[in-house]
C-alpha positions in Angstrom: 14.0 -105.5 1.3 11.8 -104.8 4.3 8.3 -106.1 5.1 5.1 -104.5 3.9 4.9 -100.7 3.7 1.9 -99.2 5.6 0.9 -95.6 5.0 -1.2 -94.0 7.7 -1.3 -90.5 9.3 -3.2 -88.5 11.8 -4.1 -85.9 9.1 -6.6 -88.4 7.6 -8.7 -87.6 10.7 -9.3 -84.0 9.4 -11.8 -84.9 6.7 -15.1 -84.6 8.5 -18.3 -85.1 6.4 -20.5 -84.4 9.4 -22.1 -86.0 12.4 -23.6 -89.5 11.8 -21.9 -89.8 8.4 -20.7 -93.4 7.9 -17.4 -92.3 6.4 -16.3 -90.8 9.7 -12.8 -90.0 11.1 -13.2 -92.8 13.6 -12.5 -95.2 10.8 -8.9 -94.0 10.7 -8.6 -93.6 14.4 -9.1 -97.4 15.0 -6.5 -98.1 12.3 -4.1 -95.7 13.8 -4.4 -97.6 17.1 -3.9 -100.9 15.3 -0.9 -99.5 13.3 0.8 -98.3 16.5 0.9 -101.9 17.6 2.5 -103.3 14.4 5.9 -104.9 14.8 8.3 -102.5 13.1 10.6 -105.5 12.4 7.9 -106.8 10.1 6.3 -103.6 8.8 7.6 -100.3 7.5 5.4 -97.4 8.5 5.6 -94.6 5.9 4.3 -91.0 6.1 2.2 -89.9 3.2 2.8 -87.0 0.8 0.3 -84.8 -0.9 -0.4 -85.6 -4.5 0.4 -82.9 -7.0 -2.3 -81.3 -9.1 -0.8 -82.9 -12.2 -1.1 -86.3 -10.6 -4.8 -85.7 -9.7 -5.5 -84.3 -13.2 -4.2 -87.5 -14.8 -7.7 -88.9 -14.0 -9.8 -85.8 -13.2 -11.0 -82.7 -15.1 -9.2 -79.6 -14.0 -12.5 -77.8 -13.5 -13.6 -80.5 -11.1 -10.4 -80.3 -9.2 -10.9 -76.6 -8.8 -14.4 -77.2 -7.6 -13.2 -79.5 -4.8 -10.4 -77.1 -3.9 -13.0 -74.2 -3.6 -14.8 -76.2 -0.9 -11.9 -75.4 1.4 -13.5 -72.0 1.9 -16.7 -73.5 3.4 -17.2 -75.3 6.7 -19.4 -77.8 4.9 -20.2 -78.4 1.3 -22.3 -81.2 -0.3 -20.8 -82.2 -3.6 -23.6 -84.7 -3.9 -26.1 -86.3 -1.5 -23.5 -88.6 0.0 -20.2 -86.8 -0.4 -19.7 -83.8 1.9 -16.5 -81.8 2.5 -15.2 -79.6 5.2 -12.4 -77.0 5.0 -9.7 -79.7 5.3 -11.2 -82.2 2.8 -9.3 -81.0 -0.3 -6.0 -81.3 1.4 -6.8 -84.6 2.9 -7.9 -85.8 -0.5 -4.5 -84.9 -1.9 -2.9 -86.7 1.0 -5.0 -89.8 0.4 -3.9 -90.0 -3.2 -0.3 -89.2 -2.4 -0.3 -91.8 0.4 -1.1 -94.5 -2.1 1.5 -93.2 -4.6 4.0 -93.3 -1.8 3.3 -97.0 -1.4 3.6 -97.6 -5.1 6.9 -95.7 -5.4 8.3 -97.7 -2.4 7.5 -101.0 -4.1 8.8 -99.8 -7.5 12.1 -98.8 -5.8 12.5 -102.3 -4.4 12.2 -101.0 -0.8 9.3 -103.3 0.0 7.5 -106.0 -1.9 4.0 -104.9 -1.1 2.1 -102.3 0.9 -1.2 -101.0 2.2 -2.4 -97.4 2.1 -4.7 -96.9 5.1 -6.1 -93.6 3.9 -9.4 -91.8 3.6 -11.6 -90.6 2.0 -12.2 -93.6 -0.3 -12.0 -93.2 -4.1 -13.4 -95.9 -6.3 -16.8 -94.1 -7.0 -15.2 -90.8 -8.1 -15.7 -90.0 -11.8 -13.4 -87.8 -13.8 -15.7 -84.8 -13.2 -17.9 -85.8 -10.3 -17.7 -86.7 -6.7 -19.8 -89.7 -5.7 -20.4 -92.2 -2.9 -18.1 -90.5 -0.3 -15.3 -90.3 -2.9 -13.5 -87.1 -4.0 -10.6 -88.4 -6.1 -10.2 -91.9 -7.6 -7.1 -92.9 -5.8 -6.6 -96.3 -7.3 -7.1 -95.0 -10.9 -4.6 -92.3 -10.3 -2.3 -94.9 -8.9 -2.6 -97.0 -12.1 -1.9 -94.0 -14.2 1.1 -93.1 -12.1 2.5 -96.6 -12.6 2.1 -96.3 -16.3 3.5 -92.8 -16.7 6.3 -92.9 -14.0 7.3 -96.6 -13.8 6.4 -97.8 -17.3 3.9 -100.4 -16.3 2.2 -102.0 -19.3 -0.2 -104.5 -17.6 -2.0 -103.6 -14.3 -4.7 -105.7 -12.6 -7.1 -103.8 -10.4 -9.1 -106.0 -8.1 -12.0 -104.3 -6.3 -13.7 -106.4 -3.6 -15.6 -103.5 -2.0 -19.3 -104.4 -1.5 -20.2 -101.5 -3.9 -19.2 -101.6 -7.6 -16.2 -99.5 -8.4 -18.0 -97.5 -11.1 -15.4 -94.7 -11.2 -12.5 -97.1 -11.7 -14.4 -99.0 -14.4 -15.1 -95.8 -16.2 -11.5 -94.6 -16.1 -10.2 -97.7 -17.9 -13.2 -98.9 -19.9 -11.4 -98.5 -23.2 -7.9 -99.4 -21.9 -6.5 -102.8 -22.5 -3.5 -102.1 -20.2 -5.7 -102.4 -17.2 -7.7 -105.5 -16.3 -10.5 -104.3 -13.9 -12.3 -107.0 -11.9 -15.0 -106.3 -9.4 -16.9 -108.5 -6.9 -19.9 -106.5 -5.6 -23.4 -106.8 -4.2 -25.9 -106.5 -7.0 -28.4 -104.9 -7.5 -27.1 -102.2 -5.1 -25.5 -98.8 -5.1 -24.3 -97.3 -7.5 -26.4 -99.5 -9.9 -23.6 -100.4 -12.3 -21.6 -103.6 -12.6 -23.6 -106.0 -14.6 -22.0 -109.0 -16.2 -22.5 -107.5 -19.7 -20.3 -104.4 -18.8 -17.1 -105.7 -20.4 -15.3 -102.6 -21.8 -15.4 -100.9 -25.2 -13.1 -100.5 -28.2 -9.6 -101.6 -27.4 -10.6 -102.2 -23.8 -13.4 -104.7 -24.6 -12.9 -107.8 -22.5 -10.7 -106.1 -19.9 -13.6 -105.4 -17.5 -15.0 -108.3 -15.5 -17.9 -107.8 -13.3 -19.1 -110.4 -10.8 -22.4 -109.1 -9.5 -23.2 -111.2 -6.4 -26.5 -111.6 -4.6 -26.9 -110.3 -1.0 -25.9 -112.9 1.6 -22.7 -114.2 0.0 -20.1 -115.1 2.5 -16.5 -116.5 2.6 -17.3 -119.7 0.7 -19.0 -117.8 -2.2 -16.2 -115.2 -2.4 -13.6 -118.0 -2.5 -15.7 -119.8 -5.1 -15.8 -116.8 -7.5 -12.1 -116.1 -6.9 -11.2 -119.6 -7.8 -13.6 -119.8 -10.7 -13.3 -116.4 -12.3 -10.8 -114.0 -10.7 -7.7 -116.0 -10.5 -8.0 -117.7 -13.9 -8.5 -114.2 -15.5 -5.7 -112.7 -13.6 -3.4 -115.6 -14.5 -4.3 -115.3 -18.2 -3.6 -111.5 -18.1 -0.2 -112.0 -16.4 -0.1 -108.6 -14.6 3.1 -106.6 -13.9 1.3 -105.0 -11.0 -1.7 -105.8 -8.8 -3.7 -103.0 -7.2 -6.5 -103.9 -4.7 -9.5 -101.6 -3.9 -9.8 -103.2 -0.4 -13.3 -102.3 0.9 -14.4 -104.1 4.0 -18.1 -103.3 3.8 -18.7 -106.8 2.6 -18.0 -107.9 6.1 -21.0 -109.6 7.9 -21.0 -106.8 10.5 -21.1 -103.9 8.1 -24.1 -101.6 8.4 -24.1 -100.6 4.7 -23.6 -104.0 3.1 -25.6 -107.2 3.0 -22.9 -109.7 2.7 -21.4 -112.3 5.2 -17.6 -112.1 4.6 -15.4 -112.6 7.7 -11.7 -112.0 8.4 -11.0 -115.5 7.1 -12.6 -114.6 3.7 -10.4 -111.5 3.4 -7.3 -113.6 4.3 -8.2 -116.1 1.6 -8.7 -113.4 -1.1 -5.5 -111.7 -0.1 -3.5 -115.0 -0.2 -4.7 -115.8 -3.7 -3.8 -112.4 -5.0 -0.4 -112.6 -3.4 0.2 -115.9 -5.1 -0.6 -114.3 -8.5 1.7 -111.4 -7.6 4.5 -113.8 -6.8 4.0 -115.7 -10.0 3.7 -112.8 -12.5 4.3 -109.4 -10.9 7.5 -109.8 -9.0 5.5 -109.7 -5.8 4.4 -106.1 -6.6 0.9 -105.7 -5.0 -0.6 -102.7 -3.3 -3.8 -102.5 -1.3 -5.8 -99.4 -0.9 -8.5 -98.8 1.8 -11.9 -98.1 0.3 -15.1 -98.8 2.3 -15.8 -100.5 5.6 -18.0 -98.9 8.2 -18.2 -101.2 11.2 -15.2 -100.1 13.3 -14.4 -103.5 14.8 -14.8 -105.3 11.5 -12.6 -102.8 9.8 -9.8 -103.0 12.3 -9.9 -106.8 12.4 -10.1 -107.3 8.7 -7.3 -104.9 7.9 -5.2 -106.7 10.5 -6.0 -110.0 8.8 -4.9 -108.7 5.4 -1.7 -107.3 6.9 -1.0 -110.6 8.6 -1.1 -112.4 5.3 0.9 -109.7 3.5 3.9 -110.0 5.9 4.3 -113.7 5.4 7.4 -114.1 3.2 5.7 -116.8 1.1 1.9 -116.8 1.2 0.8 -120.3 2.0 -2.2 -122.0 0.5 -4.3 -122.8 3.5 -6.9 -124.8 1.5 -9.6 -122.2 1.6 -11.2 -123.9 -1.3 -14.9 -124.5 -0.5 -17.9 -125.9 -2.3 -19.4 -122.5 -2.4 -23.1 -122.1 -3.3 -25.2 -123.8 -5.9 -27.1 -120.5 -6.2 -24.1 -119.0 -7.9 -23.9 -121.5 -10.6 -26.3 -119.6 -13.0 -24.2 -116.4 -12.4 -20.9 -118.2 -13.0 -22.3 -119.8 -16.2 -23.4 -116.4 -17.4 -20.0 -114.9 -16.7 -18.3 -117.7 -18.6 -20.7 -117.3 -21.5 -19.9 -113.6 -21.8 -16.2 -114.2 -21.3 -16.1 -116.9 -24.0 -15.2 -114.6 -26.9 -12.3 -113.1 -24.9 -10.5 -116.4 -24.1 
Protein backbone atom coordinates (compact mmCIF):
# COMPACT_ATOMS: atom_id res chain seq x y z
CA UNK A 1 0.00 0.00 0.00
CA UNK A 2 1.42 3.37 -1.03
CA UNK A 3 1.15 6.74 0.64
CA UNK A 4 -1.80 9.11 0.22
CA UNK A 5 -3.36 9.44 -3.22
CA UNK A 6 -3.50 12.99 -4.57
CA UNK A 7 -5.69 13.83 -7.56
CA UNK A 8 -4.92 17.06 -9.38
CA UNK A 9 -4.82 18.07 -13.03
CA UNK A 10 -4.20 21.04 -15.30
CA UNK A 11 -7.72 20.69 -16.70
CA UNK A 12 -9.11 22.11 -13.46
CA UNK A 13 -7.71 25.46 -14.61
CA UNK A 14 -10.25 25.57 -17.46
CA UNK A 15 -13.27 26.49 -15.32
CA UNK A 16 -13.22 30.29 -15.45
CA UNK A 17 -16.10 32.14 -13.74
CA UNK A 18 -14.72 35.50 -14.81
CA UNK A 19 -12.32 38.23 -13.81
CA UNK A 20 -12.19 39.06 -10.09
CA UNK A 21 -14.24 35.98 -9.11
CA UNK A 22 -12.89 34.48 -5.85
CA UNK A 23 -13.16 30.89 -7.12
CA UNK A 24 -10.50 31.50 -9.76
CA UNK A 25 -8.17 29.17 -11.67
CA UNK A 26 -5.18 30.42 -9.68
CA UNK A 27 -6.45 28.37 -6.74
CA UNK A 28 -5.48 25.21 -8.60
CA UNK A 29 -2.37 26.75 -10.12
CA UNK A 30 -0.75 27.21 -6.69
CA UNK A 31 -1.71 23.64 -5.77
CA UNK A 32 -0.29 22.28 -9.02
CA UNK A 33 2.98 23.96 -8.10
CA UNK A 34 2.84 22.45 -4.61
CA UNK A 35 1.95 18.98 -5.94
CA UNK A 36 4.90 19.05 -8.34
CA UNK A 37 7.17 19.20 -5.32
CA UNK A 38 5.62 16.28 -3.43
CA UNK A 39 7.89 13.31 -2.74
CA UNK A 40 6.61 10.54 -5.02
CA UNK A 41 7.99 8.00 -2.56
CA UNK A 42 5.42 9.30 -0.07
CA UNK A 43 2.50 10.30 -2.31
CA UNK A 44 0.75 8.74 -5.29
CA UNK A 45 -0.32 11.35 -7.86
CA UNK A 46 -3.37 10.13 -9.77
CA UNK A 47 -5.05 11.61 -12.85
CA UNK A 48 -8.79 12.23 -12.60
CA UNK A 49 -11.50 10.71 -14.73
CA UNK A 50 -14.77 12.34 -15.74
CA UNK A 51 -17.81 11.23 -13.79
CA UNK A 52 -20.56 9.53 -15.75
CA UNK A 53 -23.99 11.08 -16.11
CA UNK A 54 -25.42 8.26 -13.98
CA UNK A 55 -22.95 9.10 -11.20
CA UNK A 56 -23.91 12.79 -11.31
CA UNK A 57 -27.62 11.94 -11.39
CA UNK A 58 -27.29 9.86 -8.23
CA UNK A 59 -27.62 13.21 -6.45
CA UNK A 60 -28.85 15.64 -9.13
CA UNK A 61 -32.03 16.02 -11.15
CA UNK A 62 -31.50 15.12 -14.83
CA UNK A 63 -33.06 18.40 -15.96
CA UNK A 64 -30.57 20.31 -13.85
CA UNK A 65 -27.67 18.31 -15.27
CA UNK A 66 -28.90 19.15 -18.78
CA UNK A 67 -29.08 22.82 -17.83
CA UNK A 68 -25.45 22.85 -16.70
CA UNK A 69 -24.45 20.94 -19.83
CA UNK A 70 -26.23 23.54 -22.01
CA UNK A 71 -23.98 26.27 -20.63
CA UNK A 72 -21.14 24.71 -22.66
CA UNK A 73 -22.58 26.61 -25.61
CA UNK A 74 -22.06 30.01 -23.96
CA UNK A 75 -18.89 31.93 -23.18
CA UNK A 76 -20.35 32.85 -19.82
CA UNK A 77 -23.59 31.93 -18.07
CA UNK A 78 -24.75 32.85 -14.57
CA UNK A 79 -26.56 29.96 -12.90
CA UNK A 80 -27.03 32.25 -9.91
CA UNK A 81 -25.49 35.47 -8.67
CA UNK A 82 -22.34 33.70 -7.47
CA UNK A 83 -22.06 30.67 -9.74
CA UNK A 84 -20.88 31.46 -13.26
CA UNK A 85 -19.85 28.99 -15.96
CA UNK A 86 -17.85 29.14 -19.16
CA UNK A 87 -17.77 26.75 -22.11
CA UNK A 88 -15.49 24.33 -20.24
CA UNK A 89 -17.25 24.36 -16.87
CA UNK A 90 -19.54 21.37 -17.41
CA UNK A 91 -16.61 19.17 -18.42
CA UNK A 92 -14.50 20.41 -15.54
CA UNK A 93 -17.41 19.76 -13.17
CA UNK A 94 -17.56 16.15 -14.35
CA UNK A 95 -13.81 15.90 -13.85
CA UNK A 96 -14.05 17.33 -10.32
CA UNK A 97 -16.56 14.68 -9.31
CA UNK A 98 -14.67 11.93 -11.12
CA UNK A 99 -11.43 13.00 -9.50
CA UNK A 100 -12.91 12.45 -6.06
CA UNK A 101 -14.38 9.11 -7.11
CA UNK A 102 -10.92 8.12 -8.35
CA UNK A 103 -9.56 8.71 -4.85
CA UNK A 104 -12.39 6.70 -3.28
CA UNK A 105 -11.91 3.77 -5.66
CA UNK A 106 -8.17 3.75 -4.98
CA UNK A 107 -8.79 3.57 -1.23
CA UNK A 108 -11.50 0.92 -1.65
CA UNK A 109 -9.12 -1.20 -3.74
CA UNK A 110 -6.50 -1.07 -1.00
CA UNK A 111 -4.05 0.82 -3.21
CA UNK A 112 -3.78 3.63 -0.66
CA UNK A 113 -5.12 4.21 2.83
CA UNK A 114 -6.29 7.79 2.27
CA UNK A 115 -6.32 10.54 -0.30
CA UNK A 116 -6.99 14.16 -1.19
CA UNK A 117 -8.83 15.34 -4.32
CA UNK A 118 -7.48 18.79 -5.20
CA UNK A 119 -10.26 19.70 -7.60
CA UNK A 120 -12.49 22.61 -8.53
CA UNK A 121 -15.16 23.88 -8.68
CA UNK A 122 -16.23 23.15 -5.09
CA UNK A 123 -19.48 21.32 -4.45
CA UNK A 124 -20.99 21.39 -0.96
CA UNK A 125 -23.57 24.15 -1.65
CA UNK A 126 -25.01 22.51 -4.77
CA UNK A 127 -28.57 21.27 -4.34
CA UNK A 128 -30.14 18.47 -6.34
CA UNK A 129 -31.68 20.91 -8.81
CA UNK A 130 -29.77 24.13 -8.27
CA UNK A 131 -26.27 25.59 -8.48
CA UNK A 132 -25.27 27.69 -5.52
CA UNK A 133 -22.25 29.35 -3.91
CA UNK A 134 -19.71 28.64 -6.70
CA UNK A 135 -20.81 24.97 -6.76
CA UNK A 136 -22.14 23.05 -9.79
CA UNK A 137 -22.32 19.44 -8.57
CA UNK A 138 -22.21 18.21 -4.99
CA UNK A 139 -19.03 16.18 -5.26
CA UNK A 140 -18.89 14.88 -1.71
CA UNK A 141 -22.56 13.81 -1.74
CA UNK A 142 -22.03 11.97 -5.02
CA UNK A 143 -18.96 10.37 -3.46
CA UNK A 144 -20.97 9.10 -0.52
CA UNK A 145 -23.61 7.68 -2.86
CA UNK A 146 -20.84 6.04 -4.88
CA UNK A 147 -19.49 4.36 -1.76
CA UNK A 148 -22.92 3.04 -0.88
CA UNK A 149 -23.85 1.83 -4.37
CA UNK A 150 -20.48 0.58 -5.61
CA UNK A 151 -18.61 -0.42 -2.47
CA UNK A 152 -21.46 -1.37 -0.12
CA UNK A 153 -20.73 1.23 2.54
CA UNK A 154 -23.31 1.32 5.31
CA UNK A 155 -22.00 4.07 7.60
CA UNK A 156 -20.31 7.19 6.22
CA UNK A 157 -19.19 10.22 8.20
CA UNK A 158 -19.03 13.50 6.27
CA UNK A 159 -17.11 16.20 8.14
CA UNK A 160 -17.42 19.69 6.65
CA UNK A 161 -15.01 22.27 8.10
CA UNK A 162 -15.50 24.92 5.38
CA UNK A 163 -16.31 28.37 6.80
CA UNK A 164 -19.70 28.18 5.04
CA UNK A 165 -22.37 25.68 5.99
CA UNK A 166 -22.59 22.73 3.58
CA UNK A 167 -26.30 23.17 2.94
CA UNK A 168 -26.34 21.02 -0.20
CA UNK A 169 -24.70 18.08 1.53
CA UNK A 170 -27.01 18.40 4.51
CA UNK A 171 -30.02 18.42 2.21
CA UNK A 172 -28.83 15.34 0.33
CA UNK A 173 -28.76 13.18 3.47
CA UNK A 174 -31.22 14.90 5.79
CA UNK A 175 -33.41 11.79 6.05
CA UNK A 176 -30.61 9.22 5.69
CA UNK A 177 -29.27 7.46 8.81
CA UNK A 178 -26.39 5.87 6.87
CA UNK A 179 -24.63 9.25 6.65
CA UNK A 180 -23.61 11.27 9.69
CA UNK A 181 -23.12 14.87 8.54
CA UNK A 182 -21.21 17.22 10.85
CA UNK A 183 -20.50 20.84 9.98
CA UNK A 184 -18.44 23.52 11.70
CA UNK A 185 -19.18 26.89 10.11
CA UNK A 186 -19.36 30.62 10.73
CA UNK A 187 -22.87 31.63 11.75
CA UNK A 188 -24.83 33.65 10.92
CA UNK A 189 -23.28 33.72 7.47
CA UNK A 190 -23.84 32.48 3.93
CA UNK A 191 -25.90 30.46 3.06
CA UNK A 192 -27.94 31.11 6.22
CA UNK A 193 -28.56 27.48 7.17
CA UNK A 194 -26.80 25.34 9.76
CA UNK A 195 -28.55 26.12 13.04
CA UNK A 196 -28.12 23.77 16.00
CA UNK A 197 -31.74 22.70 15.70
CA UNK A 198 -31.26 21.36 12.14
CA UNK A 199 -30.79 17.69 13.06
CA UNK A 200 -32.37 15.70 10.23
CA UNK A 201 -35.85 14.29 9.63
CA UNK A 202 -37.60 10.93 9.70
CA UNK A 203 -35.07 8.07 9.79
CA UNK A 204 -32.26 10.63 9.48
CA UNK A 205 -33.20 12.57 12.59
CA UNK A 206 -30.14 12.88 14.79
CA UNK A 207 -27.68 12.22 11.97
CA UNK A 208 -27.05 15.89 11.20
CA UNK A 209 -24.93 17.85 13.66
CA UNK A 210 -24.43 21.56 13.13
CA UNK A 211 -21.85 23.56 15.06
CA UNK A 212 -22.57 27.21 14.20
CA UNK A 213 -19.56 29.19 15.37
CA UNK A 214 -19.32 32.93 15.95
CA UNK A 215 -16.88 34.91 13.83
CA UNK A 216 -13.37 35.12 15.22
CA UNK A 217 -12.93 31.50 16.25
CA UNK A 218 -9.38 30.24 15.83
CA UNK A 219 -7.39 27.05 16.36
CA UNK A 220 -8.22 26.66 20.05
CA UNK A 221 -11.97 26.98 19.47
CA UNK A 222 -11.96 24.52 16.57
CA UNK A 223 -9.98 22.00 18.59
CA UNK A 224 -12.40 22.58 21.46
CA UNK A 225 -15.49 21.75 19.39
CA UNK A 226 -13.75 18.79 17.77
CA UNK A 227 -12.88 17.35 21.16
CA UNK A 228 -16.23 18.18 22.74
CA UNK A 229 -18.65 17.38 19.90
CA UNK A 230 -17.15 16.09 16.64
CA UNK A 231 -14.94 13.25 17.84
CA UNK A 232 -17.38 11.88 20.45
CA UNK A 233 -20.18 11.83 17.85
CA UNK A 234 -17.92 10.24 15.23
CA UNK A 235 -16.75 7.62 17.71
CA UNK A 236 -20.31 6.75 18.68
CA UNK A 237 -21.27 6.41 14.99
CA UNK A 238 -18.32 4.10 14.22
CA UNK A 239 -18.03 5.06 10.52
CA UNK A 240 -16.78 2.69 7.83
CA UNK A 241 -15.64 5.65 5.77
CA UNK A 242 -14.80 9.29 6.55
CA UNK A 243 -15.19 11.99 3.89
CA UNK A 244 -13.99 15.52 4.58
CA UNK A 245 -15.25 18.67 2.87
CA UNK A 246 -11.97 20.49 3.38
CA UNK A 247 -12.56 24.18 2.88
CA UNK A 248 -9.74 26.50 3.90
CA UNK A 249 -11.73 29.73 4.01
CA UNK A 250 -11.78 29.53 7.80
CA UNK A 251 -8.08 30.46 7.64
CA UNK A 252 -7.24 33.79 9.26
CA UNK A 253 -6.00 35.19 5.93
CA UNK A 254 -9.08 34.31 3.89
CA UNK A 255 -10.92 37.28 2.35
CA UNK A 256 -14.37 35.63 2.48
CA UNK A 257 -14.32 34.29 6.03
CA UNK A 258 -14.12 35.84 9.46
CA UNK A 259 -12.30 33.09 11.33
CA UNK A 260 -8.75 32.78 12.67
CA UNK A 261 -7.70 29.20 11.90
CA UNK A 262 -4.05 28.58 10.98
CA UNK A 263 -2.19 25.68 9.42
CA UNK A 264 -1.76 24.23 12.91
CA UNK A 265 -5.51 24.14 13.36
CA UNK A 266 -5.99 22.22 10.13
CA UNK A 267 -3.23 19.83 11.19
CA UNK A 268 -4.99 19.21 14.49
CA UNK A 269 -8.40 18.57 12.91
CA UNK A 270 -6.85 16.26 10.33
CA UNK A 271 -4.98 14.31 12.97
CA UNK A 272 -8.10 13.76 15.07
CA UNK A 273 -10.09 12.54 12.06
CA UNK A 274 -7.27 10.22 11.02
CA UNK A 275 -7.32 8.69 14.48
CA UNK A 276 -11.05 7.97 14.15
CA UNK A 277 -10.40 6.49 10.70
CA UNK A 278 -7.67 4.28 12.15
CA UNK A 279 -9.94 3.07 14.93
CA UNK A 280 -13.17 2.43 13.03
CA UNK A 281 -12.79 2.85 9.26
CA UNK A 282 -9.75 0.75 8.43
CA UNK A 283 -7.90 4.04 7.77
CA UNK A 284 -10.35 4.88 4.95
CA UNK A 285 -10.57 8.68 4.81
CA UNK A 286 -10.77 10.97 1.79
CA UNK A 287 -10.41 14.74 1.71
CA UNK A 288 -12.05 16.96 -0.90
CA UNK A 289 -11.08 20.57 -1.60
CA UNK A 290 -13.98 22.96 -1.09
CA UNK A 291 -13.35 26.68 -0.37
CA UNK A 292 -10.23 28.68 0.39
CA UNK A 293 -9.55 31.92 -1.45
CA UNK A 294 -6.27 33.33 -0.16
CA UNK A 295 -3.68 31.62 -2.34
CA UNK A 296 -0.87 31.45 0.21
CA UNK A 297 -3.18 30.23 2.96
CA UNK A 298 -4.67 27.64 0.61
CA UNK A 299 -1.33 26.25 -0.50
CA UNK A 300 0.14 26.15 3.01
CA UNK A 301 -2.99 24.65 4.59
CA UNK A 302 -3.32 21.89 1.99
CA UNK A 303 0.38 21.12 2.48
CA UNK A 304 -0.18 20.91 6.23
CA UNK A 305 -3.05 18.43 5.81
CA UNK A 306 -1.01 16.31 3.39
CA UNK A 307 1.89 16.31 5.81
CA UNK A 308 -0.28 14.75 8.50
CA UNK A 309 -1.92 12.33 6.06
CA UNK A 310 1.36 10.79 4.97
CA UNK A 311 2.45 9.95 8.50
CA UNK A 312 2.02 6.21 8.92
CA UNK A 313 0.56 6.58 12.40
CA UNK A 314 -0.94 10.00 13.12
CA UNK A 315 0.50 11.15 16.40
CA UNK A 316 -1.35 12.99 19.10
CA UNK A 317 0.54 16.26 19.36
CA UNK A 318 -1.41 17.49 22.36
CA UNK A 319 -3.38 20.12 20.48
CA UNK A 320 -5.90 20.11 23.30
CA UNK A 321 -6.54 23.67 24.34
CA UNK A 322 -8.72 25.49 26.80
CA UNK A 323 -10.70 26.98 23.98
CA UNK A 324 -13.02 29.86 24.66
CA UNK A 325 -15.49 30.45 27.44
CA UNK A 326 -17.72 32.21 24.92
CA UNK A 327 -18.40 28.84 23.27
CA UNK A 328 -19.78 27.30 26.45
CA UNK A 329 -23.39 28.41 25.83
CA UNK A 330 -23.21 27.03 22.29
CA UNK A 331 -21.74 23.74 23.46
CA UNK A 332 -24.39 23.41 26.16
CA UNK A 333 -27.09 24.04 23.58
CA UNK A 334 -25.64 21.42 21.22
CA UNK A 335 -25.54 18.87 24.03
CA UNK A 336 -29.11 19.71 25.00
CA UNK A 337 -30.30 19.12 21.43
CA UNK A 338 -28.21 15.95 21.13
CA UNK A 339 -29.41 14.48 24.43
CA UNK A 340 -32.34 12.59 22.87
CA UNK A 341 -30.02 10.90 20.35
CA UNK A 342 -27.48 9.53 22.81
